[in-house]
C-alpha positions in Angstrom: -23.5 -49.8 101.3 -21.3 -52.4 102.8 -22.8 -54.7 105.5 -20.7 -53.1 108.2 -21.8 -49.6 107.0 -25.5 -50.7 107.2 -25.0 -51.9 110.8 -23.2 -48.7 111.7 -25.9 -46.6 110.1 -28.6 -48.3 112.2 -26.5 -47.7 115.3 -26.2 -44.0 114.5 -29.9 -43.8 113.5 -31.0 -45.0 116.9 -29.6 -41.8 118.4 -27.9 -41.0 121.7 -31.1 -40.9 123.6 -32.1 -44.5 122.7 -28.5 -45.8 123.4 -28.0 -44.0 126.7 -30.6 -45.9 128.8 -28.8 -49.2 129.2 -25.3 -47.9 130.1 -26.9 -45.4 132.5 -28.6 -48.3 134.2 -25.3 -50.2 134.5 -23.6 -47.1 135.9 -26.3 -46.8 138.6 -25.9 -50.5 139.4 -22.2 -50.1 139.8 -22.7 -47.2 142.2 -25.3 -49.1 144.1 -23.0 -52.1 144.4 -20.1 -50.0 145.7 -22.3 -48.2 148.1 -23.9 -51.4 149.3 -20.5 -53.1 149.8 -19.2 -50.1 151.9 -22.3 -49.9 154.1 -22.2 -53.6 154.7 -25.9 -53.6 155.8 -29.1 -55.0 154.3 -27.0 -56.9 151.7 -29.9 -59.1 150.6 -31.9 -55.9 149.9 -29.1 -54.5 147.8 -28.7 -57.8 145.9 -32.5 -57.8 145.2 -32.4 -54.3 143.8 -29.4 -55.0 141.6 -30.9 -58.2 140.2 -34.2 -56.4 139.8 -32.5 -53.7 137.7 -31.4 -56.4 135.3 -34.5 -58.5 135.2 -37.0 -55.6 135.2 -35.4 -52.6 133.4 -33.3 -54.3 130.7 -36.4 -56.1 129.2 -38.4 -52.9 129.4 -35.7 -50.9 127.5 -35.5 -53.7 124.9 -39.2 -54.0 124.5 -39.8 -50.3 124.1 -37.0 -50.1 121.5 -38.6 -52.8 119.5 -42.1 -51.3 119.9 -40.8 -48.0 118.4 -38.7 -49.6 115.7 -41.2 -48.9 112.9 -42.3 -45.4 114.0 -38.9 -43.9 112.9 -39.4 -44.7 109.2 -40.1 -41.5 107.2 -39.7 -43.0 103.7 -41.2 -46.5 103.7 -42.1 -46.3 100.1 -38.5 -45.8 99.1 -37.3 -48.6 101.4 -39.7 -51.1 99.9 -38.1 -50.5 96.5 -34.5 -51.2 97.7 -32.7 -54.6 97.1 -32.5 -55.2 100.8 -36.0 -56.1 102.1 -37.8 -53.9 104.5 -38.2 -56.8 106.9 -34.5 -57.4 106.9 -33.9 -53.7 107.7 -36.3 -53.8 110.6 -34.7 -57.0 112.1 -31.2 -55.5 111.7 -32.4 -52.4 113.5 -33.8 -54.5 116.3 -30.7 -56.6 116.5 -28.5 -53.5 116.8 -30.6 -52.2 119.7 -30.9 -55.6 121.4 -27.2 -56.3 121.0 -26.2 -52.9 122.5 -28.6 -53.4 125.4 -27.4 -57.0 125.8 -23.8 -55.9 126.1 -24.7 -53.4 128.8 -26.7 -56.1 130.6 -23.8 -58.5 130.5 -21.6 -55.8 132.0 -24.3 -55.2 134.7 -24.3 -59.0 135.4 -20.6 -58.9 135.7 -20.9 -56.2 138.4 -23.1 -58.5 140.4 -20.7 -61.4 139.9 -17.6 -59.5 140.9 -19.3 -58.2 144.0 -20.7 -61.5 145.0 -24.2 -60.2 144.8 -25.6 -63.1 142.7 -25.0 -65.4 145.6 -27.4 -63.4 147.8 -30.3 -63.6 145.3 -32.3 -66.7 146.5 -33.5 -68.0 143.1 -30.6 -67.0 141.0 -28.9 -69.8 139.1 -25.2 -70.3 138.9 -22.8 -70.2 136.0 -23.7 -69.0 132.5 -27.4 -69.7 133.2 -27.5 -66.6 135.3 -27.5 -64.5 132.0 -31.0 -65.9 131.3 -32.2 -63.8 134.2 -32.4 -60.8 131.9 -31.9 -62.4 128.4 -35.1 -64.5 128.3 -37.6 -61.7 129.4 -35.7 -59.1 127.2 -36.0 -61.2 124.1 -39.7 -62.0 124.8 -40.7 -58.4 125.4 -38.7 -57.4 122.3 -40.6 -59.9 120.2 -43.9 -58.7 121.7 -42.9 -55.1 120.9 -42.0 -55.9 117.3 -45.3 -57.7 116.8 -47.3 -54.9 118.4 -45.6 -52.4 116.2 -46.3 -54.4 113.0 -49.9 -55.1 114.0 -51.0 -51.7 115.2 -48.7 -49.6 113.0 -48.6 -47.1 115.9 -45.7 -46.4 118.2 -48.1 -45.2 120.9 -50.2 -48.4 120.8 -47.1 -50.7 120.6 -45.3 -49.1 123.5 -48.5 -49.0 125.5 -48.9 -52.8 124.9 -45.3 -53.5 126.1 -45.7 -51.2 129.1 -49.1 -52.8 130.1 -47.7 -56.3 130.0 -44.6 -55.3 131.9 -46.7 -53.6 134.7 -49.2 -56.5 135.0 -46.3 -59.1 135.3 -44.5 -57.0 137.8 -47.5 -56.1 140.0 -49.3 -59.4 140.1 -46.8 -62.3 140.5 -49.1 -64.4 142.7 -52.1 -64.8 140.3 -49.7 -65.3 137.3 -47.9 -68.1 139.1 -51.0 -69.8 140.2 -51.2 -72.0 137.1 -48.5 -73.7 135.1 -49.1 -72.1 131.7 -48.9 -68.5 133.0 -46.1 -69.5 135.4 -44.0 -70.7 132.5 -44.5 -67.4 130.7 -43.8 -65.2 133.8 -41.1 -62.7 133.0 -39.7 -62.0 136.4 -39.2 -65.5 137.8 -35.8 -64.7 139.5 -36.7 -61.7 141.6 -40.5 -62.1 142.0 -40.6 -65.7 143.0 -41.0 -69.0 141.2 -41.4 -72.7 141.9 -37.7 -73.7 142.1 -38.0 -76.6 139.7 -39.8 -74.5 137.1 -37.2 -71.7 136.7 -35.3 -73.4 133.9 -38.5 -74.4 132.1 -39.7 -70.8 132.5 -36.6 -69.4 130.8 -36.7 -71.9 128.0 -40.5 -71.4 127.3 -39.9 -67.6 127.2 -37.1 -68.0 124.6 -39.1 -70.5 122.5 -42.4 -68.6 122.6 -40.6 -65.4 121.4 -40.0 -67.2 118.0 -43.7 -67.3 116.9 -44.1 -63.7 117.9 -41.2 -62.7 115.7 -42.6 -65.0 112.9 -46.0 -63.3 113.1 -44.3 -59.9 112.9 -42.3 -61.0 109.9 -45.5 -62.1 108.2 -47.2 -58.8 108.8 -44.2 -56.8 107.7 -44.3 -58.6 104.4 -47.6 -57.1 103.6 -46.6 -54.0 101.6 -50.1 -52.5 101.7 -50.2 -52.7 105.5 -46.7 -51.2 105.8 -47.6 -48.4 103.4 -50.6 -47.6 105.4 -48.3 -45.6 107.7 -48.5 -45.0 111.4 -52.0 -44.7 112.9 -52.7 -42.9 116.1 
């Protein structure tokens, strides 16, 4: 297969259900932005909900897709014999899903920019840096989901891990921001509060710390015996 065919195959393989979540979210954001603009009341609340949709839901969608990326393989033994390495296939699959979700998130961010909603979010940065609002936590949760999937070899365990981390971070912003190490790894720094001078450092640390998670997953996926062990429940 040609490289373009491989990417198209992974996009089709993801299925309509997996691809529908992000654009559906953007559509809801657009409707909320239009409704909020027409009502002209509680603008800060509408802006918070729109920014929250990007910073909370987009990372969750990406992380869940990564956590379930290995569970869809039905012929791993055959894939391990192909010239293209299994790890490359997994990363390409993840890149397709993350790329699609990222395009939708960029569209959602544009909705906020056109409507002037970003200016009503207290801790939102200006310019291109505003994309880090969703990009940094999305990549970090995707890396965590991939590592959990490779480590547990179970879609249920991997998705549960992602959901657990997401819920803890969303529900307990105070304790997680009480110390510098956990504050720098906090996923929802824009909408759930952050020391102003630490926002940029938080986004950079999230992006950088995602790399060792992916590296660990790459190492585990290189173990053919582990991969051939199949999915455990």
